Each structure stands twice: as C-alpha cells, then as structure tokens.
C-alpha positions in Angstrom: 0.0 0.0 0.0 2.6 2.5 -1.1 0.1 4.9 -2.5 1.2 7.4 -5.1 4.6 7.0 -6.9 7.6 9.2 -5.9 7.2 11.6 -8.8 6.6 15.3 -9.5 2.8 15.7 -9.5 0.5 18.6 -10.4 -2.1 20.0 -8.1 -5.2 18.6 -9.7 -3.7 15.1 -10.3 -1.8 14.4 -7.1 -3.8 16.1 -4.4 -7.2 15.1 -5.6 -6.1 11.5 -6.2 -4.7 11.4 -2.7 -8.0 12.7 -1.3 -9.9 10.0 -3.2 -7.6 7.2 -2.0 -7.7 8.5 1.6 -11.4 8.8 1.8 -12.0 5.5 0.1 -9.8 3.7 2.7 -10.6 5.7 5.8 -14.3 5.8 5.9 -15.4 7.2 9.3 -12.0 8.8 10.0 -12.8 12.2 8.6 -11.2 14.3 11.4 -7.9 12.3 11.0 -8.0 12.9 7.3 -8.7 16.7 7.9 -5.7 16.9 10.3 -3.4 15.5 7.6 -4.8 17.9 5.0 -4.2 20.8 7.3 -0.7 19.7 8.0 0.0 19.4 4.3 -1.5 22.8 3.7 0.8 24.4 6.4 3.8 22.6 4.8 3.0 24.1 1.4 1.8 27.6 2.5 3.6 28.7 5.7 3.7 32.4 6.6 7.2 33.7 5.8 9.5 35.7 8.0 8.9 39.4 7.2 12.2 40.9 6.1 13.9 42.5 3.1 15.2 39.2 2.0 11.7 38.3 0.7 12.4 40.3 -2.5 14.8 37.4 -3.5 12.6 34.6 -2.0 12.3 31.4 -4.1 10.1 28.5 -3.1 12.5 25.9 -1.7 12.7 22.6 -3.5 12.7 20.4 -0.5 13.1 16.6 -0.7 10.5 16.0 2.0 8.1 13.3 1.5 4.6 13.4 2.9 3.1 10.3 4.6 -0.4 9.8 5.6 -1.9 6.8 7.5 -4.9 5.5 5.6 -6.9 4.4 8.7 -6.7 0.7 7.9 -3.0 -0.1 8.7 -1.5 1.2 5.5 0.4 4.4 4.6 0.0 6.7 1.6 3.2 8.4 0.4 2.9 11.6 -1.6 5.3 13.3 -3.8 9.0 13.9 -4.3 8.2 17.3 -2.8 5.1 18.7 -1.3 5.8 22.2 -2.5 5.8 21.1 -6.2 2.2 20.1 -5.7 1.0 23.7 -5.5 1.1 26.6 -7.9 4.2 27.8 -6.1 7.0 26.9 -8.5 10.2 25.8 -6.7 13.7 27.2 -7.3 12.3 30.3 -9.1 12.0 33.8 -7.5 8.4 34.2 -6.5 6.4 36.6 -8.6 4.2 37.7 -5.6 1.4 38.3 -8.1 -2.0 39.6 -7.2 -4.9 41.7 -8.4 -5.9 44.9 -6.5 -9.3 43.4 -6.1 -7.9 40.2 -4.4 -5.8 42.4 -2.1 -8.9 44.5 -1.1 -10.8 41.3 -0.4 -8.0 40.1 1.9 -7.9 43.4 3.7 -11.6 43.3 4.3 -11.4 39.7 5.5 -8.6 40.5 8.0 -10.5 43.5 9.2 -13.6 41.4 9.7 -11.6 38.8 11.7 -10.2 41.5 13.9 -13.7 42.9 14.5 -14.9 39.5 15.8 -12.0 39.2 18.2 -9.8 36.8 16.2 -6.1 37.3 16.9 -3.0 36.3 14.9 -1.5 32.9 15.9 1.8 33.3 17.9 3.7 31.8 15.0 2.3 34.4 12.6 3.1 37.2 15.1 6.7 36.0 15.3 7.0 35.8 11.5 5.6 39.4 11.1 7.4 41.0 14.1 10.4 42.3 12.1 7.9 44.4 10.1 6.2 45.6 13.3 2.8 44.0 12.4 1.3 42.4 15.4 -2.5 42.4 14.7 -5.0 41.6 12.0 -6.0 45.3 11.8 -2.4 46.2 11.0 -2.2 43.5 8.4 -5.5 44.7 6.9 -4.0 48.2 6.5 -0.9 46.7 4.8 -3.1 44.9 2.3 -5.3 48.0 1.6 -2.2 50.1 1.0 -0.7 47.5 -1.3 -4.0 47.3 -3.2 -3.9 51.0 -3.9 -0.3 50.9 -5.0 -1.0 48.0 -7.4 -4.2 49.6 -8.7 -2.2 52.7 -9.8 -0.4 50.5 -12.4 -3.1 48.0 -13.1 -5.3 48.0 -16.2 -8.1 46.0 -14.6 -8.4 45.7 -10.8 -10.2 42.4 -11.0 -8.1 40.4 -13.6 -4.8 42.2 -14.2 -2.5 40.2 -11.9 0.6 42.2 -11.3 3.8 41.5 -9.4 4.2 43.3 -6.1 7.8 43.8 -7.2 6.5 46.5 -9.4 5.6 48.6 -6.3 8.6 47.5 -4.2 8.6 49.2 -0.8 9.2 48.1 2.8 5.5 48.8 3.4 4.6 45.9 1.1 6.8 43.3 3.0 3.9 42.1 5.4 1.9 41.3 2.2 4.8 39.3 0.7 5.1 37.3 3.9 1.4 36.4 4.0 0.1 36.4 0.4 -1.7 33.2 -0.5 -0.6 31.7 2.9 -2.3 30.3 5.9 -2.7 33.3 8.1 -5.9 32.0 9.7 -7.9 28.7 9.4 -11.2 27.8 11.0 -11.5 24.0 10.5 -14.7 22.6 12.1 -14.5 19.0 13.2 -17.1 16.4 12.3 -20.4 16.2 14.3 -21.5 13.4 16.5 -25.0 13.7 14.9 -25.9 13.7 11.2 -24.7 16.7 9.1 -26.8 15.8 6.1 -30.6 15.6 6.7 -32.1 13.8 3.7 -34.8 11.3 4.6 -35.8 8.3 2.5 -38.8 10.0 0.8 -36.7 13.0 -0.2 -33.9 10.7 -1.4 -36.4 8.7 -3.5 -37.8 11.8 -5.2 -34.3 13.2 -5.8 -33.2 9.8 -7.4 -36.2 9.7 -9.7 -35.6 13.3 -10.8 -31.9 12.6 -11.4 -32.6 9.6 -13.5 -35.1 11.6 -15.5 -33.2 14.8 -16.2 -29.7 14.3 -14.6 -30.6 16.9 -12.0 -32.2 17.0 -8.6 -32.9 19.9 -6.1 -33.0 19.3 -2.4 -33.8 22.0 0.2 -32.6 21.9 3.8 -30.0 19.2 3.1 -27.6 20.3 5.8 -28.3 20.5 9.5 -28.3 23.9 11.1 -24.9 23.1 12.8 -23.3 22.0 9.6 -24.7 25.0 7.6 -23.5 27.5 10.3 -20.0 26.1 10.7 -19.3 25.5 7.0 -20.3 29.1 6.3 -18.1 30.3 9.2 -15.3 28.2 7.8 -15.4 29.9 4.4 -16.1 33.4 5.9 -13.1 33.2 8.3 -10.4 31.1 6.7 -7.9 33.0 4.6 -7.9 30.6 1.7 -9.2 32.7 -1.2 -6.2 32.5 -3.5 -7.7 31.9 -7.0 -8.7 35.3 -8.4 -11.1 35.3 -11.4 -13.3 37.9 -13.0 -16.1 38.6 -10.5 -15.2 35.9 -8.0 -12.6 34.1 -5.9 -12.0 30.4 -5.5 -10.8 28.2 -2.6 -10.0 24.4 -3.0 -9.8 21.2 -1.1 -6.0 21.1 -1.0 -5.7 24.8 -0.1 -7.3 24.8 3.3 -11.0 23.8 3.1 -10.7 20.1 3.9 -12.2 20.3 7.3 -13.5 17.2 9.2 -17.1 18.7 8.9 -16.8 19.1 5.1 -15.4 15.6 4.7 -18.3 14.2 6.9 -20.8 16.0 4.6 -19.1 14.3 1.6 -19.4 10.9 3.1 -23.0 11.4 4.2 -24.1 12.6 0.8 -22.9 9.3 -0.5 -24.7 7.3 2.1 -28.0 9.3 1.8 -28.0 9.3 -2.0 -26.6 5.8 -2.8 -28.0 5.8 -6.4 -26.7 9.3 -7.2 -23.5 9.8 -5.2 -23.1 6.4 -3.6 -19.6 5.0 -3.5 -18.1 7.6 -6.0 -14.8 9.0 -4.9 -14.3 12.7 -4.1 -12.3 14.3 -6.8 -12.4 18.0 -5.7 -14.2 20.3 -3.4 -14.3 24.1 -3.7 -15.9 27.3 -2.6 -16.6 30.4 -4.7 -17.2 33.8 -3.4 -18.5 36.6 -5.6 -16.5 39.7 -5.1 -15.5 43.0 -6.6 -17.0 45.4 -9.2 -18.2 42.5 -11.4 -19.5 40.2 -8.7 -22.9 40.1 -10.4 -21.7 38.5 -13.6 -21.6 35.0 -12.1 -19.5 32.1 -13.3 -19.5 31.6 -17.0 -20.8 28.4 -18.7 -18.4 25.4 -18.2 -18.2 21.7 -17.5 -16.9 20.3 -14.3 -14.7 17.2 -13.9 -16.6 14.4 -12.3 -19.6 12.0 -12.7 -21.7 14.1 -10.3 -21.4 17.7 -9.1 -23.0 18.7 -5.8 -23.6 22.4 -5.3 -24.9 24.0 -2.1 -25.5 27.7 -1.3 -24.4 28.7 2.2 -25.2 32.4 1.9 -28.4 33.6 3.6 -31.2 34.7 1.3 -31.2 38.2 2.7 -27.7 38.8 1.3 -28.9 38.2 -2.3 -29.2 41.8 -3.3 -31.0 41.0 -6.6 -33.9 38.7 -6.0 -34.4 36.2 -8.8 -30.7 36.1 -9.6 -27.8 34.3 -8.1 -29.0 30.9 -9.1 -27.7 28.1 -11.3 -28.4 27.4 -15.0 -27.8 23.7 -16.0 -27.7 22.7 -19.6 -28.7 19.1 -20.5 -25.7 18.5 -22.8 -22.7 16.4 -22.8 -19.1 17.4 -23.6 -18.4 16.4 -27.2 -15.6 13.9 -27.8 -13.8 16.6 -29.9 -13.6 19.1 -27.0 -10.8 18.5 -24.5 -11.7 18.8 -20.9 -9.7 22.0 -20.2 -11.5 23.7 -23.1 -14.8 22.5 -21.7 -13.9 23.8 -18.3 -12.3 27.2 -19.3 -13.4 28.2 -22.8 -16.8 29.7 -22.1 -17.3 30.9 -25.6 -16.9 27.4 -27.1 -19.2 26.0 -24.3 -21.8 28.7 -24.8 -21.9 27.9 -28.6 -22.1 24.2 -27.9 -25.1 24.5 -25.6 -27.0 27.3 -27.3 -29.8 25.0 -28.5 -29.7 22.6 -25.5 -32.5 22.2 -23.0 -31.8 24.0 -19.8 -33.1 24.3 -16.2 -32.8 27.4 -14.0 -32.5 26.8 -10.2 -33.1 29.8 -8.0 -30.7 30.7 -5.2 -31.8 29.6 -1.7 -29.7 29.1 1.4 -29.1 25.4 2.1 -30.4 24.3 -1.2 
C-alpha cells in the first residue's frame, strides 16, 4: 500500500487523487484525514519571515516526503516534494502576483476577523514581528495600502494580476510574507450527529428526478450546525487565492478540507446511494462573488466528475438582486472533440455548444 509514486505531480492530479484514496480507505476517519490535510496545507503555504530578503525569495525545492496513514493499517506516500504540488514553483524567484481586487478582499477579511476578536496565531506574530505588524488590523492596513499601489499601475483591478515587485517598498513586506498563505484557518470538526438531513422519501424523489433529467434539487439538506459552521469556515479562513473575474476560489488542498466538510461528503454518498453512492471525491471548492463585477456570475463550463454537488451557504437576505444568483444547468454532454480543459475554461466554445440545448434554472436559496 505504497500509495502514489515518488514523482513530481501537479495540483489537480496528485492532491485530488490522494483525497480520493484516503477517503476510500478511511471511511469514518474524517477528522484524522482533515488533520493530515491541514498539516499538508501548512507545509505548502507557511507564513514567511517578514524581512527585506523576501524580495529574493524562491520557493525551496525540499526533498521532504509526505506520509499519511490511511486508517486501515496502510500508509500513503505523496510526492517527491510537497511544494511542487502547488502553484508555487520551486527554485524560481516568487512573482508575488495579485490583483488589486484580491488584495482588497484580503484586507476586508482581515478587518472582519479583527472585529470578531480573532487574533493572529503566535507563529504568525513571530513571523511578522520584524515588520512591526502584530495584529490583523495592521495586516489589513498593509493589504489595503498594497492594493492602492497596485491599482495605480493595473489596467483591470479584477483580472490584471501584477507583481508586487513593481511597487517595491518596505510597506509591502507584510503582504509578501502572507500572500496566499495560511494566516488563519477555521477548521470545524465532524459532528456526533448527522450533518446531512435527507430522509428516504426525499432521497427517492431526488433519485427519480436525477434519473429523468440528470438533476435534482434538495432543500434543507444540511443540519443547522453543519450549515452554520461550513459558512463560518469559508467566511473566516484566509484561503481565497484563486482570483477570477467577479469571484474568488478556494479548494480542497488549499485549506478547506475540514472534518465537517469531509463528513458531509461521506453522508451525501450514504443518503443518496444511487446518485453519489460510492463515488470518490475528486475535488471540493468554494466560490465567493466579489468586486465590481461580482454580479456576472460564473460563465458556462463543464466540471470534472460524474456528479457535481452544489450548495448555497449564503443567507437569502444577502442576495441583493432577488431572482438572480441561481444556477443554470444545460442538458448537454461534452463532445468527444472538446478537450476537458477547453470545456472547463473556454466559455465561448461551451456557450456555442449549448445554445440549443434544454436548460433548467434553479433559484438561489440558502441550504439548497
């Protein structure tokens, strides 16, 4: 049970395959799995020591191997180097790229955390001490300042990712030390009670709908506790690294693999055996609409997987345009001539492919 081979692996391939193997072998050990995921995240994205040497920082190409117990007496071994499994490229000076919009979001998130009484972890305080940053409020100010500096040279605050090297200043150092790194995580553990509340009657109707139109809608699927704490996790955790037009993304391997989320994954499989059933988890993500174009939504695309489960965590009262914010599903398959990456990213090609397909619109509703 050696697990994955000792090779250089990309993010989508290695980490999601590891998640699938782990969860397949360690049913019922979700908190143990989450602890390993968190340790891996901190290995890949530690907060750096705040000093002028950051301007020449390159991601170290360590030879460290990552081992994970699989819960049934075996061990999974991942990677020739954990750091090569991220979008941080080893042995090359870091670009420290960001968009002004992404930096403004981080500043707002740090300020929100400070307003709720959250404090920087001692290890983060120690790392930022040389730059005289000791609180989340001070870190928020550093990000807000960096956003304005970057905005002055950016052509598009939402999509024009520029290097912070272009606005080099000691004032930017706290941002370099923390950009796309685990400043704060809220990782809720699994519940003793059920996290997914789908009774047999609801499951039967959902299964019939899915068999008929490849789609089902279930309201109130998560318990109040699960809904509250998954939302708290995504509001508080500083894991929003993927900046796109109108929204930010967070992913399983980058800080959202909590015990509670993994419990929800398992229970969806158990509650919907003919839809999700024993299928392996390939990826989990969160998307947050943000910035001047937050109302444009996510463009047409295909996801990787046999089944995709979407759940809105945001309360209905925060939907500022009633009747919007939902999901449009096209009843169409990806053609054999269209590579997956094109189907996932080339929205113009996808839009043309589905223009005559049947579609279903599902309105936004919290816990749907």
